[in-house]
ChimeraX commands (.cxc) that place a marker at each C-alpha (Angstrom):
marker #1 position 133.89,47.80,105.30 radius 0.5
marker #1 position 130.37,46.93,104.12 radius 0.5
marker #1 position 127.80,45.57,106.55 radius 0.5
marker #1 position 125.31,42.99,105.31 radius 0.5
marker #1 position 121.88,42.04,106.59 radius 0.5
marker #1 position 121.47,38.58,108.09 radius 0.5
marker #1 position 119.41,37.41,105.11 radius 0.5
marker #1 position 122.01,38.54,102.54 radius 0.5
marker #1 position 124.84,37.07,104.63 radius 0.5
marker #1 position 122.99,33.72,104.85 radius 0.5
marker #1 position 122.68,33.64,101.06 radius 0.5
marker #1 position 126.41,34.33,100.63 radius 0.5
marker #1 position 127.27,31.58,103.12 radius 0.5
marker #1 position 124.84,29.14,101.54 radius 0.5
marker #1 position 122.98,28.49,104.80 radius 0.5
marker #1 position 119.42,29.07,105.90 radius 0.5
marker #1 position 118.44,32.36,107.51 radius 0.5
marker #1 position 117.39,30.51,110.69 radius 0.5
marker #1 position 120.77,28.73,110.86 radius 0.5
marker #1 position 122.67,32.02,110.69 radius 0.5
marker #1 position 120.39,33.52,113.36 radius 0.5
marker #1 position 121.18,30.52,115.58 radius 0.5
marker #1 position 124.91,31.02,115.00 radius 0.5
marker #1 position 124.55,34.69,115.94 radius 0.5
marker #1 position 122.64,33.79,119.10 radius 0.5
marker #1 position 125.31,31.27,120.15 radius 0.5
marker #1 position 128.15,33.76,119.53 radius 0.5
marker #1 position 129.66,31.81,116.64 radius 0.5
marker #1 position 129.22,34.81,114.32 radius 0.5
marker #1 position 130.39,38.31,115.21 radius 0.5
marker #1 position 127.89,41.04,114.38 radius 0.5
marker #1 position 127.33,44.74,114.75 radius 0.5
marker #1 position 123.98,46.01,116.00 radius 0.5
marker #1 position 122.15,48.88,114.42 radius 0.5
marker #1 position 120.40,51.56,116.51 radius 0.5
marker #1 position 117.18,49.61,115.97 radius 0.5
marker #1 position 118.77,46.46,117.40 radius 0.5
marker #1 position 119.17,44.59,114.09 radius 0.5
marker #1 position 122.26,42.50,113.41 radius 0.5
marker #1 position 124.63,43.40,110.59 radius 0.5
marker #1 position 127.54,41.23,109.52 radius 0.5
marker #1 position 130.81,42.56,108.10 radius 0.5
marker #1 position 132.12,41.13,104.81 radius 0.5
marker #1 position 135.34,40.20,106.61 radius 0.5
marker #1 position 133.30,38.00,108.97 radius 0.5
marker #1 position 131.60,36.36,105.97 radius 0.5
marker #1 position 135.04,35.62,104.47 radius 0.5
marker #1 position 136.20,34.14,107.79 radius 0.5
marker #1 position 133.19,31.86,107.94 radius 0.5
marker #1 position 133.61,30.75,104.32 radius 0.5
marker #1 position 137.27,29.94,104.97 radius 0.5
marker #1 position 136.25,27.79,107.97 radius 0.5
marker #1 position 133.76,25.86,105.83 radius 0.5
marker #1 position 136.32,24.91,103.16 radius 0.5
marker #1 position 138.58,21.94,103.96 radius 0.5
marker #1 position 142.33,22.37,103.98 radius 0.5
marker #1 position 144.16,21.06,100.87 radius 0.5
marker #1 position 145.05,17.39,101.27 radius 0.5
marker #1 position 142.76,16.90,104.27 radius 0.5
marker #1 position 139.74,15.85,102.25 radius 0.5
marker #1 position 138.07,12.68,103.51 radius 0.5
marker #1 position 137.32,10.23,100.74 radius 0.5
marker #1 position 134.11,8.20,100.92 radius 0.5
marker #1 position 134.63,4.48,101.56 radius 0.5
marker #1 position 134.76,2.20,98.55 radius 0.5
marker #1 position 131.73,-0.01,98.08 radius 0.5
marker #1 position 133.85,-3.16,98.49 radius 0.5
marker #1 position 135.39,-2.14,101.85 radius 0.5
marker #1 position 134.28,-4.26,104.81 radius 0.5
marker #1 position 131.88,-2.70,107.30 radius 0.5
marker #1 position 133.32,-2.59,110.81 radius 0.5
marker #1 position 130.22,-1.39,112.69 radius 0.5
marker #1 position 126.53,-1.20,111.99 radius 0.5
marker #1 position 123.79,0.56,113.93 radius 0.5
marker #1 position 121.13,-2.14,113.46 radius 0.5
marker #1 position 120.64,-4.26,116.58 radius 0.5
marker #1 position 118.23,-6.92,115.28 radius 0.5
marker #1 position 120.73,-9.55,114.17 radius 0.5
marker #1 position 119.83,-13.17,113.53 radius 0.5
marker #1 position 122.66,-15.69,113.20 radius 0.5
marker #1 position 122.16,-18.83,111.17 radius 0.5
marker #1 position 123.29,-20.79,108.14 radius 0.5
marker #1 position 122.30,-20.64,104.50 radius 0.5
marker #1 position 119.88,-23.36,103.55 radius 0.5
marker #1 position 119.29,-22.39,99.91 radius 0.5
marker #1 position 120.46,-19.81,97.37 radius 0.5
marker #1 position 118.59,-19.12,94.13 radius 0.5
marker #1 position 119.44,-16.53,91.49 radius 0.5
marker #1 position 117.11,-15.63,88.65 radius 0.5
marker #1 position 117.84,-12.58,86.54 radius 0.5
marker #1 position 118.43,-9.49,88.64 radius 0.5
marker #1 position 117.26,-10.99,91.93 radius 0.5
marker #1 position 118.51,-13.63,94.30 radius 0.5
marker #1 position 116.66,-15.46,97.05 radius 0.5
marker #1 position 118.57,-16.55,100.14 radius 0.5
marker #1 position 116.91,-18.84,102.66 radius 0.5
marker #1 position 118.54,-18.67,106.09 radius 0.5
marker #1 position 117.95,-21.20,108.86 radius 0.5
marker #1 position 117.85,-19.49,112.27 radius 0.5
marker #1 position 117.32,-22.12,114.96 radius 0.5
marker #1 position 114.20,-24.01,113.94 radius 0.5
marker #1 position 112.88,-21.07,111.89 radius 0.5
marker #1 position 113.48,-20.11,108.25 radius 0.5
marker #1 position 114.01,-16.55,107.07 radius 0.5
marker #1 position 113.92,-15.69,103.37 radius 0.5
marker #1 position 115.57,-12.58,101.95 radius 0.5
marker #1 position 115.25,-11.33,98.40 radius 0.5
marker #1 position 118.35,-9.38,97.41 radius 0.5
marker #1 position 120.03,-8.42,94.16 radius 0.5
marker #1 position 121.91,-11.05,92.20 radius 0.5
marker #1 position 124.97,-8.78,92.41 radius 0.5
marker #1 position 124.81,-8.92,96.22 radius 0.5
marker #1 position 124.64,-12.72,96.16 radius 0.5
marker #1 position 127.72,-12.78,93.93 radius 0.5
marker #1 position 129.62,-10.17,95.96 radius 0.5
marker #1 position 128.91,-11.93,99.26 radius 0.5
marker #1 position 129.76,-15.33,97.72 radius 0.5
marker #1 position 126.81,-17.02,99.40 radius 0.5
marker #1 position 126.85,-20.82,99.23 radius 0.5
marker #1 position 124.62,-23.41,100.82 radius 0.5
marker #1 position 125.85,-24.28,104.32 radius 0.5
marker #1 position 127.71,-20.98,104.88 radius 0.5
marker #1 position 127.21,-19.14,108.15 radius 0.5
marker #1 position 125.33,-15.88,107.64 radius 0.5
marker #1 position 123.81,-13.02,109.54 radius 0.5
marker #1 position 120.39,-11.50,108.85 radius 0.5
marker #1 position 120.11,-7.88,109.94 radius 0.5
marker #1 position 116.54,-6.68,110.26 radius 0.5
marker #1 position 115.89,-2.97,109.97 radius 0.5
marker #1 position 112.23,-2.24,109.44 radius 0.5
marker #1 position 109.61,0.36,110.18 radius 0.5
marker #1 position 106.84,-2.23,110.45 radius 0.5
marker #1 position 106.48,-5.41,112.45 radius 0.5
marker #1 position 103.45,-7.62,111.86 radius 0.5
marker #1 position 102.21,-10.22,114.30 radius 0.5
marker #1 position 99.88,-13.07,113.37 radius 0.5
marker #1 position 98.30,-15.98,115.17 radius 0.5
marker #1 position 98.77,-19.43,113.68 radius 0.5
marker #1 position 95.49,-20.97,112.56 radius 0.5
marker #1 position 95.60,-23.83,115.07 radius 0.5
marker #1 position 96.33,-21.58,118.09 radius 0.5
marker #1 position 93.51,-20.74,120.45 radius 0.5
marker #1 position 93.13,-18.27,123.25 radius 0.5
marker #1 position 90.73,-17.67,126.07 radius 0.5
marker #1 position 89.56,-14.44,124.39 radius 0.5
marker #1 position 88.67,-16.31,121.18 radius 0.5
marker #1 position 86.84,-18.97,123.20 radius 0.5
marker #1 position 84.92,-16.30,125.15 radius 0.5
marker #1 position 83.87,-14.55,121.93 radius 0.5
marker #1 position 82.57,-17.80,120.46 radius 0.5
marker #1 position 80.58,-18.61,123.60 radius 0.5
marker #1 position 79.00,-15.11,123.62 radius 0.5
marker #1 position 77.92,-15.56,119.99 radius 0.5
marker #1 position 76.29,-18.90,120.85 radius 0.5
marker #1 position 74.39,-17.32,123.77 radius 0.5
marker #1 position 73.13,-14.49,121.54 radius 0.5
marker #1 position 71.99,-16.87,118.82 radius 0.5
marker #1 position 70.11,-19.03,121.40 radius 0.5
marker #1 position 68.32,-16.00,122.83 radius 0.5
marker #1 position 67.27,-14.87,119.34 radius 0.5
marker #1 position 65.89,-18.31,118.43 radius 0.5
marker #1 position 63.60,-18.52,121.47 radius 0.5
marker #1 position 60.20,-16.82,121.06 radius 0.5
marker link #1:1,2 radius 0.2
marker link #1:2,3 radius 0.2
marker link #1:3,4 radius 0.2
marker link #1:4,5 radius 0.2
marker link #1:5,6 radius 0.2
marker link #1:6,7 radius 0.2
marker link #1:7,8 radius 0.2
marker link #1:8,9 radius 0.2
marker link #1:9,10 radius 0.2
marker link #1:10,11 radius 0.2
marker link #1:11,12 radius 0.2
marker link #1:12,13 radius 0.2
marker link #1:13,14 radius 0.2
marker link #1:14,15 radius 0.2
marker link #1:15,16 radius 0.2
marker link #1:16,17 radius 0.2
marker link #1:17,18 radius 0.2
marker link #1:18,19 radius 0.2
marker link #1:19,20 radius 0.2
marker link #1:20,21 radius 0.2
marker link #1:21,22 radius 0.2
marker link #1:22,23 radius 0.2
marker link #1:23,24 radius 0.2
marker link #1:24,25 radius 0.2
marker link #1:25,26 radius 0.2
marker link #1:26,27 radius 0.2
marker link #1:27,28 radius 0.2
marker link #1:28,29 radius 0.2
marker link #1:29,30 radius 0.2
marker link #1:30,31 radius 0.2
marker link #1:31,32 radius 0.2
marker link #1:32,33 radius 0.2
marker link #1:33,34 radius 0.2
marker link #1:34,35 radius 0.2
marker link #1:35,36 radius 0.2
marker link #1:36,37 radius 0.2
marker link #1:37,38 radius 0.2
marker link #1:38,39 radius 0.2
marker link #1:39,40 radius 0.2
marker link #1:40,41 radius 0.2
marker link #1:41,42 radius 0.2
marker link #1:42,43 radius 0.2
marker link #1:43,44 radius 0.2
marker link #1:44,45 radius 0.2
marker link #1:45,46 radius 0.2
marker link #1:46,47 radius 0.2
marker link #1:47,48 radius 0.2
marker link #1:48,49 radius 0.2
marker link #1:49,50 radius 0.2
marker link #1:50,51 radius 0.2
marker link #1:51,52 radius 0.2
marker link #1:52,53 radius 0.2
marker link #1:53,54 radius 0.2
marker link #1:54,55 radius 0.2
marker link #1:55,56 radius 0.2
marker link #1:56,57 radius 0.2
marker link #1:57,58 radius 0.2
marker link #1:58,59 radius 0.2
marker link #1:59,60 radius 0.2
marker link #1:60,61 radius 0.2
marker link #1:61,62 radius 0.2
marker link #1:62,63 radius 0.2
marker link #1:63,64 radius 0.2
marker link #1:64,65 radius 0.2
marker link #1:65,66 radius 0.2
marker link #1:66,67 radius 0.2
marker link #1:67,68 radius 0.2
marker link #1:68,69 radius 0.2
marker link #1:69,70 radius 0.2
marker link #1:70,71 radius 0.2
marker link #1:71,72 radius 0.2
marker link #1:72,73 radius 0.2
marker link #1:73,74 radius 0.2
marker link #1:74,75 radius 0.2
marker link #1:75,76 radius 0.2
marker link #1:76,77 radius 0.2
marker link #1:77,78 radius 0.2
marker link #1:78,79 radius 0.2
marker link #1:79,80 radius 0.2
marker link #1:80,81 radius 0.2
marker link #1:81,82 radius 0.2
marker link #1:82,83 radius 0.2
marker link #1:83,84 radius 0.2
marker link #1:84,85 radius 0.2
marker link #1:85,86 radius 0.2
marker link #1:86,87 radius 0.2
marker link #1:87,88 radius 0.2
marker link #1:88,89 radius 0.2
marker link #1:89,90 radius 0.2
marker link #1:90,91 radius 0.2
marker link #1:91,92 radius 0.2
marker link #1:92,93 radius 0.2
marker link #1:93,94 radius 0.2
marker link #1:94,95 radius 0.2
marker link #1:95,96 radius 0.2
marker link #1:96,97 radius 0.2
marker link #1:97,98 radius 0.2
marker link #1:98,99 radius 0.2
marker link #1:99,100 radius 0.2
marker link #1:100,101 radius 0.2
marker link #1:101,102 radius 0.2
marker link #1:102,103 radius 0.2
marker link #1:103,104 radius 0.2
marker link #1:104,105 radius 0.2
marker link #1:105,106 radius 0.2
marker link #1:106,107 radius 0.2
marker link #1:107,108 radius 0.2
marker link #1:108,109 radius 0.2
marker link #1:109,110 radius 0.2
marker link #1:110,111 radius 0.2
marker link #1:111,112 radius 0.2
marker link #1:112,113 radius 0.2
marker link #1:113,114 radius 0.2
marker link #1:114,115 radius 0.2
marker link #1:115,116 radius 0.2
marker link #1:116,117 radius 0.2
marker link #1:117,118 radius 0.2
marker link #1:118,119 radius 0.2
marker link #1:119,120 radius 0.2
marker link #1:120,121 radius 0.2
marker link #1:121,122 radius 0.2
marker link #1:122,123 radius 0.2
marker link #1:123,124 radius 0.2
marker link #1:124,125 radius 0.2
marker link #1:125,126 radius 0.2
marker link #1:126,127 radius 0.2
marker link #1:127,128 radius 0.2
marker link #1:128,129 radius 0.2
marker link #1:129,130 radius 0.2
marker link #1:130,131 radius 0.2
marker link #1:131,132 radius 0.2
marker link #1:132,133 radius 0.2
marker link #1:133,134 radius 0.2
marker link #1:134,135 radius 0.2
marker link #1:135,136 radius 0.2
marker link #1:136,137 radius 0.2
marker link #1:137,138 radius 0.2
marker link #1:138,139 radius 0.2
marker link #1:139,140 radius 0.2
marker link #1:140,141 radius 0.2
marker link #1:141,142 radius 0.2
marker link #1:142,143 radius 0.2
marker link #1:143,144 radius 0.2
marker link #1:144,145 radius 0.2
marker link #1:145,146 radius 0.2
marker link #1:146,147 radius 0.2
marker link #1:147,148 radius 0.2
marker link #1:148,149 radius 0.2
marker link #1:149,150 radius 0.2
marker link #1:150,151 radius 0.2
marker link #1:151,152 radius 0.2
marker link #1:152,153 radius 0.2
marker link #1:153,154 radius 0.2
marker link #1:154,155 radius 0.2
marker link #1:155,156 radius 0.2
marker link #1:156,157 radius 0.2
marker link #1:157,158 radius 0.2
marker link #1:158,159 radius 0.2
marker link #1:159,160 radius 0.2
marker link #1:160,161 radius 0.2
marker link #1:161,162 radius 0.2
marker link #1:162,163 radius 0.2
view
């Protein structure tokens, strides 16, 4: 029975050295300790771990087909509305969705427009998943801070003009 170092055993298992050390620490992997306190792993233990990694025949999980309906989605930012306009030009499609009194425009592939069978007037759901959110102030909106800044500028310019 040959004993292997942790690094060699990790290579045989196809896992990182740190992963195998974690497994040893948690008791998932049986080891033998050398007089110096180093872990050694028997080849039989490597074979046991490899057998656990391989799925049983016939129990393989097949990935879902691309045309299967989605039952759950992790995104929480969902906007319900109806389709106001659909345009397709070449590879891309533009879908304009009316959400309340607001309009949301999405540019998606022409294939997605076809697959989803989007038509004007259909109910639809916009799901927003983004790493950035931008906020802007409409041009006609005013605030007390903006008014204060303008009044400070006027005071400065008056004091500069006076000799």
